[in-house]
ROKE-223190 format. One line per 4 residues: number of its first residue (from 0); their letters; for each residue x, y, z of N, C-alpha, C. Coordinates in Angstrom, 3 decimals. Example, Ala and Ser with C-alpha at 12.3 -4.5 7.8 and 13.67 -1.06 7.14 Angstrom:
0> AS> 13.190 -5.690 7.800 12.300 -4.500 7.800 13.200 -3.300 7.800 | 12.850 -2.250 7.080 13.670 -1.060 7.140 12.900 0.030 7.870
***
This chain:
0> MSNL> -8.639 13.497 -4.880 -7.201 13.673 -4.748 -6.440 12.373 -4.952 | -7.050 11.280 -4.498 -6.395 9.984 -4.654 -6.154 9.674 -6.127 | -7.109 10.038 -6.979 -6.944 9.801 -8.417 -5.774 10.590 -8.981 | -5.607 11.821 -8.513 -4.477 12.637 -8.961 -3.167 11.992 -8.524
4> GTVF> -3.155 11.446 -7.321 -1.970 10.737 -6.845 -1.622 9.570 -7.749 | -2.642 8.841 -8.197 -2.433 7.709 -9.101 -1.846 8.176 -10.431 | -2.328 9.296 -10.923 -1.795 9.859 -12.170 -0.314 10.182 -12.004 | 0.037 10.824 -10.878 1.446 11.156 -10.635 2.309 9.896 -10.535
8> IKQK> 1.779 8.844 -9.923 2.535 7.588 -9.833 2.815 7.053 -11.235 | 1.804 7.031 -12.078 1.977 6.519 -13.449 2.958 7.358 -14.245 | 3.025 8.665 -13.912 3.959 9.560 -14.597 5.349 9.539 -13.954 | 5.512 8.678 -12.949 6.787 8.565 -12.214 7.132 9.847 -11.451
12> KIDQ> 6.123 10.634 -11.102 6.300 11.853 -10.302 5.989 11.497 -8.847 | 6.904 10.728 -8.263 6.671 10.120 -6.958 6.556 11.151 -5.842 | 7.381 12.181 -5.860 7.305 13.207 -4.810 5.961 13.924 -4.845 | 5.486 14.248 -6.037 4.187 14.909 -6.173 3.064 13.976 -5.731
16> AEKV> 3.179 12.714 -6.092 2.168 11.728 -5.689 2.099 11.638 -4.168 | 3.255 11.619 -3.529 3.290 11.528 -2.066 2.574 12.717 -1.425 | 2.846 13.912 -1.903 2.216 15.111 -1.336 0.693 15.062 -1.476 | 0.228 14.718 -2.665 -1.217 14.679 -2.917 -1.886 13.594 -2.077
20> LEKS> -1.270 12.430 -2.019 -1.867 11.319 -1.277 -1.852 11.576 0.225 | -0.818 12.245 0.720 -0.791 12.586 2.150 -1.913 13.558 2.486 | -2.183 14.502 1.609 -3.307 15.418 1.824 -4.623 14.647 1.814 | -4.734 13.715 0.898 -5.953 12.922 0.785 -6.182 12.069 2.036
24> IKIN> -5.112 11.516 2.588 -5.208 10.704 3.813 -5.695 11.551 4.988 | -5.291 12.806 5.010 -5.743 13.688 6.095 -7.251 13.939 6.014 | -7.782 13.903 4.810 -9.217 14.115 4.615 -9.988 12.844 4.969 | -9.479 11.701 4.543 -10.156 10.424 4.804 -9.096 9.363 5.087
28> SIHE> -8.845 9.124 6.363 -7.738 8.251 6.768 -8.005 6.766 6.553 | -9.215 6.412 6.119 -9.502 4.992 5.904 -9.905 4.689 4.454 | -9.616 5.604 3.551 -9.906 5.360 2.137 -8.893 4.331 1.627 | -9.390 3.161 1.285 -8.505 2.041 0.971 -7.582 2.302 -0.211
32> NTLY> -8.084 2.852 -1.287 -7.227 3.108 -2.459 -6.129 4.108 -2.137 | -6.459 5.103 -1.337 -5.439 6.084 -0.954 -4.374 5.436 -0.084 | -4.796 4.627 0.874 -3.826 3.914 1.715 -2.901 3.047 0.858 | -3.504 2.351 -0.081 -2.721 1.467 -0.946 -1.728 2.267 -1.806
36> NLSC> -2.223 3.302 -2.465 -1.359 4.089 -3.351 -0.246 4.795 -2.587 | -0.557 5.321 -1.417 0.482 5.965 -0.623 1.505 4.924 -0.155 | 1.054 3.735 0.172 1.979 2.660 0.544 2.933 2.345 -0.601 | 2.405 2.305 -1.815 3.254 2.075 -2.987 4.326 3.159 -3.112
40> VLAL> 3.905 4.393 -2.971 4.840 5.523 -3.064 5.912 5.421 -1.985 | 5.500 5.129 -0.766 6.459 5.030 0.335 7.440 3.889 0.107 | 6.964 2.783 -0.450 7.866 1.671 -0.766 8.881 2.086 -1.828 | 8.414 2.792 -2.833 9.313 3.256 -3.903 10.353 4.237 -3.388
44> KNKN> 10.014 4.943 -2.307 10.943 5.918 -1.721 11.744 5.318 -0.557 | 11.649 3.996 -0.399 12.367 3.275 0.667 11.999 3.761 2.068 | 10.774 4.187 2.242 10.263 4.572 3.554 9.506 3.375 4.126 | 10.285 2.342 4.451 9.716 1.055 4.814 8.826 1.102 6.046
48> NECV> 9.243 1.798 7.085 8.445 1.849 8.311 7.059 2.419 8.039 | 7.025 3.546 7.373 5.743 4.189 7.073 4.902 3.315 6.147 | 5.549 2.699 5.181 4.858 1.848 4.217 4.172 0.679 4.918 | 4.914 -0.044 5.728 4.356 -1.218 6.397 3.258 -0.818 7.380
52> TLLN> 3.418 0.313 8.025 2.377 0.796 8.935 1.068 1.008 8.186 | 1.143 1.662 7.028 -0.069 1.886 6.229 -0.636 0.585 5.679 | 0.233 -0.317 5.259 -0.248 -1.594 4.740 -0.984 -2.385 5.818 | -0.466 -2.356 7.031 -1.146 -3.042 8.133 -2.522 -2.443 8.380
56> KLVK> -2.604 -1.132 8.315 -3.899 -0.463 8.490 -4.863 -0.878 7.379 | -4.358 -0.914 6.166 -5.172 -1.297 5.009 -5.687 -2.733 5.144 | -4.815 -3.631 5.521 -5.180 -5.038 5.634 -6.178 -5.265 6.777 | -6.082 -4.452 7.812 -7.082 -4.546 8.885 -8.457 -4.119 8.373
60> LEPS> -8.470 -3.134 7.495 -9.744 -2.694 6.910 -10.299 -3.737 5.945 | -9.420 -4.297 5.111 -9.854 -5.266 4.095 -8.716 -6.243 3.793 | -8.745 -7.420 4.422 -7.656 -8.389 4.264 -7.385 -8.841 2.827 | -8.364 -8.778 1.953 -8.144 -9.247 0.580 -7.108 -8.413 -0.176
64> WLLI> -6.769 -7.235 0.327 -5.704 -6.442 -0.300 -4.391 -7.214 -0.325 | -4.227 -8.174 0.579 -2.995 -8.965 0.603 -2.718 -9.643 -0.731 | -3.766 -10.032 -1.417 -3.608 -10.706 -2.711 -2.985 -9.778 -3.750 | -3.270 -8.504 -3.647 -2.717 -7.503 -4.572 -1.322 -7.090 -4.123
68> IEKD> -1.194 -6.825 -2.828 0.094 -6.392 -2.267 1.185 -7.410 -2.589 | 0.842 -8.671 -2.445 1.818 -9.743 -2.654 2.423 -9.721 -4.061 | 1.664 -9.281 -5.051 2.118 -9.337 -6.447 2.597 -7.994 -7.009 | 2.325 -6.903 -6.315 2.643 -5.575 -6.846 4.151 -5.330 -6.834
72> EDFN> 4.700 -5.029 -7.987 6.140 -4.799 -8.124 6.623 -3.560 -7.380 | 5.724 -2.647 -7.061 6.131 -1.459 -6.301 6.720 -1.837 -4.947 | 6.380 -3.012 -4.445 6.866 -3.444 -3.141 8.114 -4.323 -3.228 | 8.687 -4.473 -4.409 9.876 -5.309 -4.568 11.021 -4.870 -3.665
76> GIRN> 11.161 -3.587 -3.444 12.256 -3.079 -2.625 12.135 -3.375 -1.144 | 10.956 -3.793 -0.702 10.790 -4.081 0.727 10.417 -5.543 0.995 | 10.458 -6.357 -0.013 10.055 -7.764 0.157 10.871 -8.505 1.203 | 12.107 -8.111 1.425 12.949 -8.782 2.421 12.794 -8.196 3.818
80> DKRF> 12.024 -7.150 3.951 11.760 -6.554 5.261 10.931 -7.539 6.090 | 11.383 -7.837 7.291 10.705 -8.857 8.107 9.265 -8.473 8.428 | 8.978 -7.184 8.557 7.601 -6.746 8.837 6.713 -6.963 7.613 | 7.263 -6.736 6.437 6.512 -6.972 5.201 6.226 -8.472 5.044
84> KKLI> 7.240 -9.289 5.299 7.056 -10.739 5.209 5.967 -11.214 6.174 | 5.989 -10.677 7.377 4.986 -11.037 8.379 3.589 -10.642 7.907 | 3.494 -9.482 7.300 2.210 -9.016 6.762 1.696 -9.976 5.692 | 2.551 -10.349 4.772 2.158 -11.238 3.676 1.746 -12.614 4.201
88> LQKS> 2.344 -13.055 5.282 1.973 -14.346 5.861 0.516 -14.388 6.309 | -0.071 -13.224 6.546 -1.478 -13.170 6.947 -2.398 -13.675 5.838 | -1.864 -13.751 4.634 -2.661 -14.228 3.496 -3.194 -15.637 3.754 | -2.436 -16.421 4.499 -2.862 -17.794 4.777 -4.143 -17.837 5.618
92> KLPK> -4.475 -16.750 6.254 -5.694 -16.674 7.079 -6.944 -16.291 6.270 | -6.732 -15.918 5.013 -7.880 -15.559 4.175 -8.709 -16.807 3.894 | -10.015 -16.643 3.845 -10.857 -17.811 3.541 -10.594 -18.326 2.128 | -10.633 -19.630 1.991 -10.437 -20.256 0.681 -11.768 -20.268 -0.058
96> LKI> -11.720 -19.877 -1.308 -12.933 -19.896 -2.119 -13.059 -21.225 -2.830 | -14.246 -21.780 -2.797 -14.503 -23.030 -3.516 -15.282 -22.715 -4.778 | -14.736 -23.152 -5.885 -15.382 -22.876 -7.175 -15.939 -24.150 -7.750
***
């Protein structure tokens, strides 16, 4: 179902994507891609509270998602939200990779 949600997002069918992804979350509430995609949809629909709640859950599961969240244009509409800013600040806690 998460894949279908992604297809709807790419087709700009945001309402349909939201419905499919919400069903998918009910089946598996910790599926990272579903959490991420639903967060994108919620941000696009200006549902900031729900979006940030899901993003926090996602980052608790896998902090490296912060690197993607920080750059994804779907979140442009909530970048000034203080909760979103606080979430992004957690990126500084990620381990530094030495190459």
